[in-house]
C-alpha positions in Angstrom: -30.1 -48.2 -93.1 -27.9 -45.3 -94.1 -28.8 -41.9 -92.7 -29.7 -39.1 -95.1 -27.0 -36.4 -95.5 -27.7 -33.2 -93.6 -29.7 -34.8 -90.8 -28.7 -34.6 -87.2 -28.1 -38.4 -87.0 -25.9 -38.3 -90.1 -23.7 -35.6 -88.5 -23.3 -37.8 -85.4 -22.2 -40.7 -87.6 -19.7 -38.5 -89.5 -18.0 -37.1 -86.4 -17.9 -40.7 -85.0 -16.2 -42.0 -88.1 -13.6 -39.2 -87.9 -12.8 -40.1 -84.3 -12.4 -43.8 -85.1 -10.2 -43.1 -88.1 -8.0 -40.8 -86.1 -7.6 -43.4 -83.3 -6.8 -46.2 -85.8 -4.2 -44.0 -87.6 -2.4 -43.6 -84.2 -2.6 -47.4 -83.7 -4.5 -47.0 -80.4 -7.0 -49.6 -79.3 -10.3 -48.7 -77.7 -9.1 -50.1 -74.3 -5.9 -48.0 -74.4 -7.9 -44.9 -75.3 -10.3 -45.6 -72.4 -7.3 -46.0 -69.9 -5.6 -42.8 -71.1 -8.8 -40.6 -71.2 -10.4 -42.2 -68.1 -13.6 -42.6 -70.1 -15.2 -46.1 -70.2 -14.8 -48.1 -73.4 -18.5 -48.4 -73.9 -18.9 -44.6 -73.9 -16.0 -44.2 -76.5 -17.7 -46.9 -78.6 -21.0 -45.0 -78.5 -19.2 -41.8 -79.6 -17.5 -43.5 -82.6 -20.8 -45.2 -83.6 -22.7 -41.9 -83.7 -25.0 -43.0 -80.8 -23.7 -40.5 -78.3 -26.9 -38.4 -77.9 -29.3 -41.3 -77.9 -27.3 -43.2 -75.2 -25.8 -40.5 -73.2 -27.9 -37.4 -73.7 -26.7 -34.1 -75.1 -25.1 -32.8 -71.9 -22.8 -35.8 -71.3 -22.2 -36.4 -75.0 -20.8 -32.9 -75.4 -18.5 -33.2 -72.4 -17.1 -36.7 -73.4 -16.8 -35.7 -77.1 -14.8 -32.6 -76.2 -12.4 -34.6 -74.1 -12.1 -37.4 -76.6 -11.5 -35.0 -79.6 -8.8 -33.2 -77.7 -7.1 -36.5 -77.0 -7.1 -37.5 -80.7 -6.5 -34.1 -82.1 -9.9 -33.9 -83.9 -11.7 -30.5 -84.0 -15.2 -31.2 -82.7 -16.2 -27.6 -82.0 -18.4 -27.2 -85.1 -20.4 -30.3 -84.0 -20.7 -28.9 -80.4 -22.0 -25.6 -81.7 -24.5 -27.5 -84.0 -25.7 -29.5 -81.0 -26.2 -26.4 -78.9 -28.2 -24.8 -81.7 -30.4 -27.8 -82.4 -31.0 -29.0 -78.9 -34.5 -27.9 -78.0 -34.9 -25.8 -74.8 -37.8 -26.1 -72.5 -40.2 -23.1 -73.0 -41.5 -21.5 -69.9 -45.2 -22.4 -69.2 -47.7 -19.7 -70.1 -50.3 -19.0 -67.5 -53.5 -17.8 -69.1 -56.0 -16.0 -67.0 -59.6 -16.8 -67.9 -61.8 -13.8 -68.8 -64.7 -13.0 -66.4 -67.7 -10.9 -67.0 -67.5 -7.5 -65.4 -70.0 -7.5 -62.5 -72.6 -4.8 -62.3 -71.6 -4.1 -58.7 -68.6 -2.0 -58.0 -66.9 -4.9 -56.0 -64.3 -6.6 -58.3 -64.2 -10.4 -58.4 -60.7 -11.7 -57.6 -58.9 -13.6 -60.3 -58.2 -17.3 -59.7 -54.6 -18.2 -58.7 -53.0 -20.8 -60.9 -50.6 -23.2 -59.2 -47.1 -23.3 -60.8 -46.3 -26.5 -62.8 -44.6 -29.3 -60.9 -41.0 -30.0 -61.8 -40.2 -33.6 -62.8 -38.2 -35.6 -60.2 -34.5 -35.5 -60.7 -33.0 -38.6 -62.1 -29.2 -39.3 -62.0 -27.9 -41.2 -64.9 -24.4 -42.8 -64.7 -22.8 -42.5 -68.2 -20.6 -45.6 -67.6 -20.9 -49.2 -66.6 -19.8 -50.5 -63.2 -17.3 -53.4 -63.5 -18.5 -55.5 -60.6 -16.0 -58.3 -61.4 -13.0 -55.9 -61.1 -14.4 -54.5 -57.8 -14.7 -58.1 -56.4 -11.1 -59.0 -57.4 -9.8 -55.7 -55.9 -11.6 -56.3 -52.6 -10.0 -59.7 -51.9 -6.3 -58.4 -51.7 -7.5 -55.4 -49.6 -9.3 -57.8 -47.1 -6.2 -60.0 -46.9 -3.9 -57.0 -46.3 -6.3 -55.7 -43.6 -6.3 -59.1 -41.8 -2.5 -59.2 -41.9 -2.2 -55.7 -40.4 -4.7 -56.5 -37.6 -2.9 -59.8 -36.7 0.5 -58.1 -36.8 -0.7 -55.3 -34.4 -2.1 -57.9 -32.0 1.2 -59.8 -32.1 3.3 -56.7 -31.4 1.0 -55.7 -28.6 1.2 -59.1 -26.9 5.0 -59.2 -27.2 5.3 -55.7 -25.7 3.0 -56.7 -22.8 5.1 -59.8 -22.1 8.3 -57.8 -22.2 6.9 -55.1 -19.8 5.8 -57.9 -17.4 9.2 -59.6 -17.4 11.0 -56.2 -17.0 8.8 -55.2 -14.0 9.6 -58.5 -12.2 11.9 -57.7 -9.2 15.4 -59.3 -9.2 15.8 -62.2 -6.8 18.4 -61.7 -4.1 19.9 -64.9 -2.6 19.6 -65.0 1.2 22.7 -64.4 3.2 24.4 -67.5 4.4 25.9 -67.4 7.9 29.3 -69.0 8.1 30.4 -70.4 11.4 33.9 -71.7 12.2 34.0 -75.4 12.5 35.4 -76.7 15.8 38.9 -78.0 15.6 38.9 -81.7 15.4 41.1 -83.9 17.6 44.0 -85.2 15.6 43.5 -88.9 14.7 46.2 -91.4 14.1 47.1 -91.9 10.5 44.9 -94.4 8.8 46.3 -97.6 7.5 46.5 -97.8 3.8 43.6 -99.6 2.2 44.1 -102.5 -0.1 41.0 -101.8 -2.2 41.4 -100.1 -5.6 40.7 -96.4 -6.0 37.7 -97.1 -8.2 35.9 -98.5 -5.2 35.8 -95.0 -3.6 33.8 -93.5 -6.5 30.1 -93.1 -5.9 27.9 -95.6 -7.7 26.3 -94.0 -10.8 22.6 -93.0 -10.6 22.0 -94.4 -14.1 23.5 -97.7 -15.3 26.1 -97.5 -18.1 24.7 -97.9 -21.6 21.3 -96.6 -20.6 20.2 -93.4 -22.6 19.7 -90.3 -20.4 16.3 -88.7 -20.5 16.0 -85.2 -18.9 12.6 -83.7 -18.1 12.2 -80.0 -17.1 9.1 -78.7 -15.3 9.1 -74.8 -14.9 7.3 -73.3 -12.0 7.3 -69.9 -13.8 8.5 -68.5 -17.1 12.3 -68.9 -17.3 15.0 -68.7 -20.0 17.4 -71.6 -20.4 19.8 -73.3 -22.9 20.2 -77.1 -23.1 23.1 -79.0 -24.7 22.9 -82.7 -25.2 26.3 -84.4 -25.7 27.7 -80.9 -26.7 24.9 -80.0 -29.2 22.4 -77.2 -28.4 18.9 -78.7 -28.5 17.0 -75.9 -26.9 17.5 -72.1 -26.3 14.3 -70.2 -25.5 11.9 -69.3 -22.7 10.0 -72.1 -21.0 6.5 -71.0 -20.0 4.8 -72.2 -16.8 2.4 -75.1 -17.3 4.6 -76.8 -20.0 7.1 -79.7 -19.7 10.1 -80.3 -22.0 12.0 -83.5 -22.4 15.3 -84.3 -24.2 17.6 -87.4 -24.6 21.3 -87.7 -24.5 23.9 -90.5 -24.5 26.4 -89.3 -21.9 25.6 -85.8 -20.4 23.5 -82.6 -20.4 24.9 -79.0 -19.9 22.4 -76.3 -18.8 22.5 -72.5 -18.6 19.5 -71.2 -16.7 18.4 -67.6 -16.1 16.5 -68.5 -12.8 17.5 -71.9 -11.5 15.0 -71.8 -8.6 12.2 -71.8 -11.1 12.9 -75.3 -12.4 12.4 -78.9 -11.3 14.7 -81.5 -13.0 14.0 -85.2 -13.4 16.6 -87.7 -14.8 15.3 -91.0 -15.9 12.6 -90.9 -13.2 15.0 -89.6 -10.5 14.0 -86.2 -9.0 17.0 -83.9 -9.0 15.1 -80.9 -7.6 16.1 -77.3 -8.5 19.7 -76.8 -9.7 20.3 -73.7 -7.4 19.2 -70.1 -7.3 19.5 -67.2 -9.8 21.6 -67.4 -12.9 23.5 -70.7 -13.3 25.7 -71.2 -16.3 27.7 -74.4 -15.6 25.2 -77.1 -14.7 26.3 -80.6 -15.7 24.0 -83.7 -15.5 25.6 -87.1 -16.0 24.9 -90.7 -15.0 26.2 -89.8 -11.4 23.6 -87.0 -11.1 23.7 -83.2 -11.1 26.8 -81.1 -10.3 27.9 -77.5 -10.8 31.0 -77.1 -12.9 33.6 -74.6 -11.5 
């Protein structure tokens, strides 16, 4: 039903139509206006429909209307002045003192004390709607980012602790070896030339020819090492105590160990023991067994 001209509601509808017409002339959607003015789209829709006072109250309606009118370039000051004049103000309560008969005695009767009226409880009204779906979607990336930050801090802390432990470990010093002069041997007569072939003097191989080589490494403590199988690097990292590593090769293995005494080597079930002490860079393991290259 159309509002009668001159009424307060008719003025609300007229200012709302002016706001909508100005927005449409600028080719601005209601969502774009809400994003640029920081006012919820439902509030702007109420302003354009002339329902601002009924849905928002005169206090919030004037504030939102002033901001929206400035955004669209519409003069809303006459409407603000009209709302200020027509909005009723609460009148102060009048306390009436009842009349009493004048007593015949000179002692005056005290007048009754009237308690002041109680103020209504304060109620806060939010002039916009809370978008719970948007809040739920925004909370998920924040939770994932927080989890990644916490996990990263724990990883960095663990790596720093391991580095400090390794740096604080004292360096191993090989014990001194006492060298004594060997007694001079009595010269022996020259040996007769042997008739056997030179290949008979070579030690018999530990592993038969044609059998693949399997190397098993058992660390007694954390140690860095590099392993080459047939000339190809198959491992270059830190072996931790309590683990066992195994590799296969056709002809040979070449090892570089940061702490040789911390390892126990096994070749196809044959215990080779530790390959020495300290840093060893030229360890060769073939079918004949283990040897240190010069």
